[in-house]
Each structure stands twice: as structure tokens, then as C-alpha cells.
C-alpha positions in Angstrom: 131.2 84.9 155.4 129.2 82.7 153.2 128.2 79.4 154.7 130.2 76.5 153.3 128.4 74.3 150.9 128.6 70.6 151.6 131.3 69.1 149.5 130.4 66.4 147.0 132.3 63.2 147.6 135.4 63.1 145.5 135.8 60.2 143.2 139.0 58.4 143.8 141.1 58.4 140.6 144.1 56.5 139.4 147.2 58.4 138.3 146.0 57.9 134.7 142.8 59.9 135.4 140.5 56.9 135.1 138.0 56.3 138.0 139.3 53.7 140.4 136.9 51.0 141.4 136.6 50.7 145.1 135.4 47.3 146.2 133.6 47.2 149.6 133.0 44.1 151.6 129.2 43.3 151.5 127.5 43.4 154.9 126.1 39.9 154.3 129.4 38.3 153.1 129.2 35.6 155.7 125.7 34.7 154.6 126.8 34.6 151.0 129.7 32.3 151.9 127.3 30.0 153.8 124.8 29.8 150.9 127.5 29.2 148.2 129.3 26.5 150.3 126.1 24.6 151.1 125.1 24.5 147.5 128.6 23.3 146.5 128.7 20.6 149.2 125.3 19.4 148.2 126.1 19.2 144.6 129.7 18.0 144.7 130.0 16.3 148.1 132.0 17.4 151.1 135.3 15.9 149.8 134.6 17.2 146.3 134.8 20.9 147.4 137.8 23.0 148.5 137.9 26.4 150.1 139.4 27.6 146.9 136.4 26.3 145.0 134.0 28.2 147.3 136.1 31.4 147.1 136.0 31.1 143.3 132.2 30.9 143.3 132.1 34.1 145.3 134.8 35.8 143.3 136.9 36.4 146.4 140.3 35.2 147.5 140.7 32.1 149.7 142.5 34.4 152.2 139.3 36.4 152.5 137.3 33.2 153.0 139.6 32.1 155.8 138.9 35.4 157.6 135.3 34.2 158.1 135.9 30.5 158.6 139.1 28.8 159.9 138.6 25.6 157.9 136.4 23.8 155.3 135.0 21.6 158.1 134.0 24.7 160.2 132.0 26.0 157.2 130.5 22.6 156.5 129.5 22.0 160.1 127.9 25.4 160.5 125.7 24.9 157.4 124.7 21.3 158.2 123.6 22.3 161.7 121.9 25.4 160.5 119.8 23.4 158.1 118.9 20.8 160.6 118.0 23.5 163.1 115.6 24.9 160.5 113.4 21.8 160.7 113.3 21.9 164.5 112.4 25.6 164.2 109.6 24.8 161.8 107.8 22.6 164.3 107.8 25.1 167.1 104.2 26.4 167.2 103.6 30.1 167.7 101.4 31.1 170.6 98.4 31.9 168.4 98.3 28.4 167.1 99.4 26.4 170.2 95.8 25.9 171.4 94.2 25.2 168.0 92.8 21.8 167.1 95.4 19.1 166.2 94.5 19.2 162.5 95.2 23.0 162.4 98.5 22.6 164.2 99.5 19.8 161.9 98.6 21.9 158.8 100.7 24.8 160.2 103.7 22.6 160.8 103.5 21.1 157.3 103.4 24.6 155.8 106.3 25.7 157.9 108.4 22.7 156.9 107.6 23.1 153.2 108.4 26.8 153.3 111.8 26.1 154.9 112.5 23.3 152.4 111.7 25.5 149.4 113.7 28.5 150.7 116.7 26.2 151.2 116.2 23.9 148.2 119.5 24.5 146.6 121.5 23.7 149.7 119.4 21.1 151.5 121.1 18.2 149.6 124.0 18.8 152.0 121.8 17.8 154.9 120.2 14.8 153.1 123.3 13.2 151.7 126.5 14.7 153.1 125.8 15.0 156.9 127.5 11.6 157.4 130.8 13.3 157.2 130.2 15.4 160.3 132.3 14.6 163.3 130.5 12.2 165.7 129.5 14.9 168.3 128.3 17.2 165.6 126.4 14.4 163.9 124.7 13.6 167.1 123.5 17.2 167.5 122.1 17.1 164.0 120.3 13.8 164.6 118.8 15.1 167.9 117.4 18.1 166.0 115.9 15.9 163.4 114.5 13.5 166.0 112.7 16.4 167.7 111.2 17.4 164.4 110.0 13.9 163.7 108.6 13.5 167.3 106.4 16.6 167.0 105.0 15.5 163.7 104.4 11.9 165.0 102.7 13.2 168.2 100.3 15.4 166.1 99.5 12.5 163.9 98.6 10.5 167.0 96.2 13.2 168.0 94.6 13.4 164.6 94.6 9.6 164.0 94.4 7.8 167.4 93.7 4.5 165.7 97.3 4.3 164.4 99.9 2.4 166.3 103.5 3.7 166.9 104.9 1.8 163.9 102.3 3.2 161.5 102.9 6.7 162.8 106.6 6.2 162.3 106.3 5.2 158.7 103.7 7.9 157.8 105.6 10.7 159.6 108.9 9.7 157.9 107.2 9.5 154.6 105.8 13.0 154.9 109.2 14.4 155.9 110.7 12.6 152.9 108.3 14.3 150.5 109.1 17.7 151.9 112.9 17.1 151.6 112.8 15.4 148.2 112.8 18.6 146.2 116.5 19.1 147.0 117.3 16.0 144.8 116.2 17.5 141.5 115.8 20.8 139.7 112.3 20.6 138.3 110.9 24.1 138.2 107.4 24.8 139.6 106.2 28.2 140.8 106.5 28.4 144.6 102.8 28.7 145.3 102.0 25.6 143.1 104.9 23.7 144.6 103.7 24.5 148.1 100.2 23.3 147.3 101.5 20.1 145.6 103.8 19.1 148.5 101.2 19.9 151.1 98.6 17.8 149.2 101.0 14.9 148.9 101.9 15.0 152.6 98.3 15.2 153.8 97.3 12.3 151.5 100.2 10.2 152.9 99.4 11.1 156.5 95.8 10.1 156.0 96.5 6.9 154.1 96.1 3.3 155.5 99.0 1.0 155.4 98.8 -2.7 154.6 99.2 -4.9 157.6 102.5 -6.5 158.3 103.3 -9.9 156.8 101.9 -9.1 153.4 105.3 -9.4 151.6 105.8 -12.6 149.5 109.1 -11.6 147.8 112.4 -12.0 149.6 114.0 -8.7 150.5 117.5 -10.0 150.8 120.2 -9.4 148.2 121.2 -12.4 146.1 124.6 -13.7 146.9 127.1 -13.3 144.0 129.0 -16.5 143.1 132.7 -16.1 143.8 133.5 -17.1 140.2 132.0 -13.8 138.8 134.7 -11.5 140.0 133.5 -8.4 138.1 130.0 -8.9 139.8 131.6 -9.5 143.2 133.7 -6.3 142.8 130.6 -4.2 142.1 128.8 -5.7 145.1 131.6 -5.3 147.6 132.5 -1.8 146.4 129.0 -0.6 146.8 128.8 -2.1 150.3 132.0 -0.3 151.2 130.9 3.0 149.7 127.6 2.8 151.6 129.3 2.0 154.9 132.3 4.4 154.8 131.6 6.9 152.0 133.2 6.8 148.5 136.1 9.1 149.4 137.1 6.9 152.3 137.4 3.7 150.3 140.5 2.8 148.3 140.9 0.4 145.5 143.0 -1.8 147.9 140.0 -1.9 150.2 137.8 -3.1 147.4 140.3 -5.7 146.3 140.5 -7.1 149.8 136.7 -7.2 150.2 136.4 -9.1 146.9 139.1 -11.6 147.8 141.5 -10.4 145.2 145.3 -10.7 145.8 146.1 -7.1 145.0 144.6 -3.8 143.8 146.1 -4.4 140.4 143.6 -7.3 139.9 140.8 -4.7 140.1 142.1 -2.9 137.0 141.6 -6.1 134.9 137.8 -5.4 135.2 137.5 -1.7 135.8 139.6 1.3 134.9 139.3 3.1 138.2 137.3 3.4 141.4 135.0 5.9 139.7 134.4 3.4 136.9 133.2 0.9 139.4 130.7 3.4 140.7 129.5 4.3 137.2 129.1 0.7 136.2 126.9 0.0 139.3 124.8 3.1 138.6 124.4 2.3 134.9 123.1 -1.2 135.7 120.5 0.2 138.2 119.4 3.0 135.9 119.0 0.6 132.9 117.1 -1.8 135.1 114.5 0.9 135.7 114.5 2.0 132.1 114.1 -1.5 130.7 111.0 -2.1 132.7 109.0 0.8 131.3 108.2 -0.4 127.7 107.0 -3.9 128.7 105.0 -2.6 131.6 103.1 -0.2 129.3 102.7 -2.7 126.6 101.2 -5.3 128.9 98.8 -3.0 130.8 95.2 -1.9 130.2 95.9 1.7 131.1 98.2 4.1 133.0 97.2 3.0 136.4 98.0 -0.7 135.8 101.3 0.3 134.1 102.3 2.5 136.9 101.5 -0.1 139.5 103.7 -2.6 137.7 106.5 -0.1 137.5 106.2 0.7 141.2 106.3 -2.9 142.2 109.3 -3.6 140.1 111.1 -0.5 141.4 110.5 -1.4 145.0 111.5 -5.0 144.5 114.7 -4.0 142.8 115.5 -1.3 145.4 114.9 -3.7 148.3 117.3 -6.2 146.8 120.0 -3.5 146.4 119.4 -1.1 149.4 123.0 0.0 149.6 123.1 0.9 145.9 119.9 2.9 146.1 121.4 5.1 148.9 124.9 5.3 147.3 123.3 6.5 144.0 121.8 9.6 145.7 124.8 10.3 147.9 127.8 9.6 145.7 126.7 10.4 142.1 128.9 13.5 142.2 132.0 11.2 142.3 131.1 9.5 139.0 133.4 10.7 136.1 131.7 13.7 134.4 131.0 12.0 131.1 129.4 9.0 132.8 127.5 11.3 135.2 125.9 13.1 132.2 124.8 9.7 130.7 123.3 8.6 134.1 121.5 11.9 134.6 120.0 11.6 131.1 118.8 8.0 131.7 117.3 9.1 135.1 115.6 12.1 133.5 114.0 10.0 130.7 112.8 7.4 133.3 111.2 10.1 135.4 109.6 11.6 132.3 108.0 8.3 131.3 106.7 7.7 134.8 105.4 11.3 134.9 103.5 10.8 131.6 101.6 7.9 133.2 100.9 10.1 136.3 99.6 13.0 134.1 97.3 10.7 132.2 95.7 9.5 135.5 95.7 13.0 137.0 95.1 15.6 134.3 94.9 18.4 136.9 98.7 18.2 137.2 101.2 19.9 134.9 104.0 17.9 133.4 106.5 19.5 135.9 104.2 18.8 138.9 104.0 15.1 137.8 107.8 14.9 137.7 108.0 16.4 141.2 105.8 13.7 142.5 107.7 10.9 140.7 110.9 12.2 142.3 109.2 12.3 145.7 107.9 8.7 145.3 111.4 7.4 144.3 113.2 9.2 147.1 110.7 7.7 149.6 112.2 4.3 149.1 115.7 5.3 150.1 114.6 7.6 152.9 112.5 5.0 154.7 115.3 2.6 154.5 117.9 5.0 155.8 115.9 6.7 158.5 114.0 3.7 159.9 116.6 1.0 159.1 117.0 -1.1 155.9 115.8 -4.3 157.5 113.1 -2.7 159.7 109.9 -4.9 159.2 107.6 -1.9 159.6 108.9 -0.7 156.2 107.8 -3.7 154.3 107.7 -3.8 150.5 103.9 -3.8 150.5 103.9 -0.6 152.6 106.4 1.2 150.5 104.5 0.2 147.3 101.3 1.5 148.9 102.9 4.9 149.8 104.3 5.3 146.3 100.8 4.6 144.9 99.3 7.2 147.3 101.8 9.9 146.2 101.4 9.3 142.5 97.9 8.1 142.0 95.7 9.9 144.5 94.3 13.1 143.0 92.6 14.6 146.0 93.5 15.4 149.6 91.2 14.2 152.3 
């Protein structure tokens, strides 16, 4: 008897005779869900995304999505804690590096943090701006992981620069972590190798910089009180304060009316069409303030360095006077109506480009895209220092923040 030949797999057919497409579940489906959800949460906010939205991004049914995750929060929690755990993982030294000099260990950790940040760039905005919506116990887990990351970096900085006091180490370490994380706030495209080199250089320059002594600030950092007669101004101010404290989705028009001393929510609509309109109005004012300073600063300067110094000082002064607004802009811009969001993004892009032109004139070794990356990093530093170390913390004085922005943007060489 002839040996039977292996049968070729039969192609399943429909009754019509046409081949039937058999869809198999990918082995990495859970990882795909995690990546898509993190990107969605980072771009649109936790409350701006539904399980149906995530399923649509993956071209699967919401029923299939629920087979992997019981709820949107379970998915959100897993991704937030995974991202925070990556930073803690990055600062664990492998055995072959553990006994190296402190400078080598510090360089290794910076490279590891940068690599993690680049690999997770599209999803890391979730960690930076949406983690406030974690449940208290989960949020504490995340904070503990980030504290351990900061502690390792600060201790290595103490070894390499023993002359620094604890406050100086806190500011410089936080600034370096801010630079690493800032790439999740924008979409400027730079090749991975060049981006790695750029971020490492900026971090090393910041960690080796000298901070001005405390007590150098002459400008008041407090926000100006709005006269009660200017109700539209008071509405903006109180709304931003509430958005900062509770998150935009958790604040109602009634809450804003009460905070502004108005008798009813209907009074709000005499000034603004909606809650989103209030947010857009505040953002437009902040963006236009930055934009309006550029022309006069350039016209009154003797060159790019002087112009950039003036812009940095104005930016820091304005940000310190509106600390809540600076944070809310980064964390809640996805809640602005789409047409207003496009306008705001365009204003911001033009502002960054004008700053980047000045940086490129001072530092011709940088490409236009690299200069924009550094401008984004310098601007993000202002909000990160205020959020991580406390908005009223005296160790983050205006003079120190100005100095760090200058170091990031104006220093061409690493130590």
C-alpha cells in the first residue's frame, strides 16, 4: 500500500464557493489593547474615552474587549501602573554596572530612563496628566514608584556632586526627569538616536548646572486678585481653580457659578456659552500672552540670546502668576471644543517655532526639530517643577526656573 501523502490544509469556503476569511485572535491582543488604550487616555483624557472607543481603535467588538478587562478603570489602572513601574525598573542597576563609579551609574540610569520614555512616548501622557483619576490606593502605589525613581537619581547626584544641598538636588533631579518625560507632550519627529543624544545632553547639562541662591526673586509670585465687579474675569479664575483641584470632568457649571458668587448657573451663560467655552477662553488668553511677547522681545534685543532671555523671563513670570492655568492647559486641553483646540494648537505651534528659531541661531549644531524638542522641554519644566515639588515651594524660585530654562535652551555642550 502506498504511503499516504500529507494532506494540504483545506481552505474553508462559503456556500457560494468564495474563500471564507477566518479571523484568529492575535496572541498579543492584550498588549495591543493596553497600547491603544494608553494612547487614547493620554490624548483624550480618562473621561473622554469609552470602552467602545478603544474597541473601535482595534477593530474589535466591545464584548471582546470586556473579555480581557472587566471595566475601563481596570484598563486605565493597569496601564498607569505599568508606566510608572517602567521608571522604577529603569533605575535598577544591573550587576555589571552596580560597582561602577557614580558618574557611570548616573549615565546608565539616564540612558535607561530615556529609552523607556521614547519607547512609550505615545502613551506616557496618561502617566503625566491623567494619573490623578486613579483611585487613592492605586495613586499611592504610582507615587511610591515615582518617588523611588527620584530617590535613586537624587542619591547618585549626591555622589557626583557632594557640594549640593538636598534642595538643590531635588530641583535638579526633578528637572532632569521632566526633560525625559516632556517628549510625550508633543509630536516633534526626531530620529531615535538623535533624540536620545539630545535628551541625554540636556539632562547632563541640567544636572551639572549651578542654581542661583534662594532669595533672588524680586517679582511677586502670587496671582493678582480679580475685582468682584469683573464677573467674566472672576468666572475664568474660579473655573480654572476648580479644574485644577478637581479635574475638568468633575466640575459643573453650577460649581463655577457658586465659586464666582453668582446666584445660579444660568448667570454663567451670560458670559460664556458652555463650560468648554470657559476653558477655551482661559487657554486663548494664556497662549496669546506668550505670542504677543515674541515680536517686542526680538525687536528690542541685540541678538537671539537677549531675545530668548527676555522671553524666558516673561514666560516664567506669567506662569508663576497663573500656576493653576499652566497645569490645566497641559492636562485638560482635550476637553476644549475641537474648533477651539485647533486654534490653540496652532498658536502654541507658532510660539514654539519662534522660540526654536532663536535657539537654532544660537546653536547651529541643532536641527529645527531638535530646537523645538528643547523648547517643549523648557516650557514643560515650569509646570513639572510646580506640580512635583509644590507650586509655592521656595526652592523652585523664579530665578531658578529661569536659570534651568536658559541651561536647556542656550547651553550647547555637555560637561
